[in-house]
matplotlib code that plots the C-alpha trace (Angstrom):
import matplotlib.pyplot as plt

x = [-17.9, -16.2, -12.8, -14.5, -16.8, -13.9, -11.8, -14.7, -15.1, -11.5, -10.8, -7.2, -5.9, -3.5, -0.3, 1.8, 5.0, 7.2, 8.3, 9.4, 7.1, 7.3, 3.9, 4.2, 1.5, 1.2, 1.7, 4.8, 6.3, 5.6, 7.4, 5.7, 5.8, 3.5, 2.2, 0.3, 0.3, -1.5, -2.0, -4.9, -3.1, -1.5, -1.9, 0.7, 1.3, 3.6, 4.9, 4.7, 1.5, 0.7, -2.3, -5.6, -5.7, -9.0, -10.9, -10.5, -7.5, -4.5, -1.1, 2.1, 3.9, 7.5, 8.6, 10.8, 9.6, 12.5, 11.9, 12.6, 15.9, 14.5, 11.8, 8.1, 6.4, 2.7, -0.2, -2.8, -6.2, -6.8, -9.6, -9.3, -6.9, -6.3, -3.3, -1.2, -2.4, -3.6, -5.2, -4.6, -5.7, -3.2, -4.5, -2.1, 0.8, 3.4, 3.8, 7.2, 5.6, 2.8, 5.3, 7.4, 4.5, 3.3, 6.7, 7.0, 3.6, 4.0, 5.3, 1.8, -0.3]
y = [-2.3, -0.3, 1.3, 4.8, 4.0, 2.7, 5.8, 8.1, 6.4, 6.9, 9.7, 10.1, 10.2, 7.4, 8.0, 5.6, 4.3, 1.2, 0.6, -2.8, -3.8, -6.5, -7.7, -9.2, -11.4, -14.0, -16.7, -15.3, -12.5, -11.8, -9.6, -7.4, -4.1, -1.1, 0.2, 3.1, 4.9, 7.7, 8.8, 6.3, 3.2, 1.3, -1.4, -4.1, -6.7, -9.7, -12.0, -14.9, -16.5, -15.6, -16.5, -14.6, -12.3, -12.1, -8.8, -6.5, -8.5, -6.5, -6.8, -5.0, -3.3, -2.3, -0.1, 2.9, 6.1, 7.7, 11.0, 9.4, 8.0, 5.1, 2.5, 3.1, 0.5, 0.7, -1.5, -1.7, -3.2, -5.4, -4.1, -6.7, -9.3, -12.1, -14.5, -11.7, -8.4, -6.8, -3.4, -2.0, 1.0, 2.4, 2.4, 5.0, 6.7, 8.6, 12.3, 11.7, 9.1, 11.4, 14.2, 11.8, 10.4, 13.9, 14.9, 11.8, 12.3, 16.0, 15.4, 14.0, 16.7]
z = [-9.1, -11.8, -11.3, -11.6, -8.7, -6.6, -7.3, -6.5, -3.1, -2.1, 0.3, -1.0, -4.5, -5.5, -7.6, -9.7, -8.2, -8.1, -4.6, -3.1, -0.2, 2.4, 3.6, 7.0, 8.5, 11.3, 8.7, 7.0, 5.0, 1.3, -1.2, -3.7, -5.5, -4.8, -8.1, -6.7, -3.4, -1.6, 2.0, 2.3, 1.1, -1.8, -4.4, -4.1, -6.9, -7.1, -9.8, -7.3, -6.0, -2.5, -0.3, -0.6, 2.4, 4.3, 3.8, 6.8, 8.1, 9.4, 7.7, 8.5, 5.6, 5.3, 2.4, 1.6, 0.1, -1.8, 0.0, 3.4, 4.7, 6.6, 6.1, 6.7, 8.8, 9.0, 10.0, 7.2, 6.6, 3.6, 1.4, -1.4, -2.6, -5.0, -5.8, -7.3, -5.8, -2.6, -2.0, 1.5, 3.5, 5.9, 9.5, 10.9, 9.3, 11.3, 10.6, 9.0, 6.6, 5.7, 4.8, 2.8, 0.8, 0.1, -1.1, -3.2, -4.9, -5.5, -9.1, -10.0, -8.3]

ax = plt.figure().add_subplot(projection="3d")
ax.plot(x, y, z, "-o")
ax.set_aspect("equal")
plt.show()
């Protein structure tokens, strides 16, 4: 599947960022950096090798959007992964997190 096809299928636009993210699973916690974000999800990369996450598995994420004073914690669904990256779809964002992400991504819109 080409990147153009993938982006055309997305409900929400993704925007470039560099946000530290903690990926929390039943088997441990992993650190990475979100390189893009939108209301629908994010792409997280790491310079360390982490396990390949099962497609459709749930992971919890903790990250801080600069436009919000506290951390965002959200359950997400893995859409794809490899040893150094994971693409996730947010399952449910709180209203405050939606507002913060919209404010944060306004500069690219």
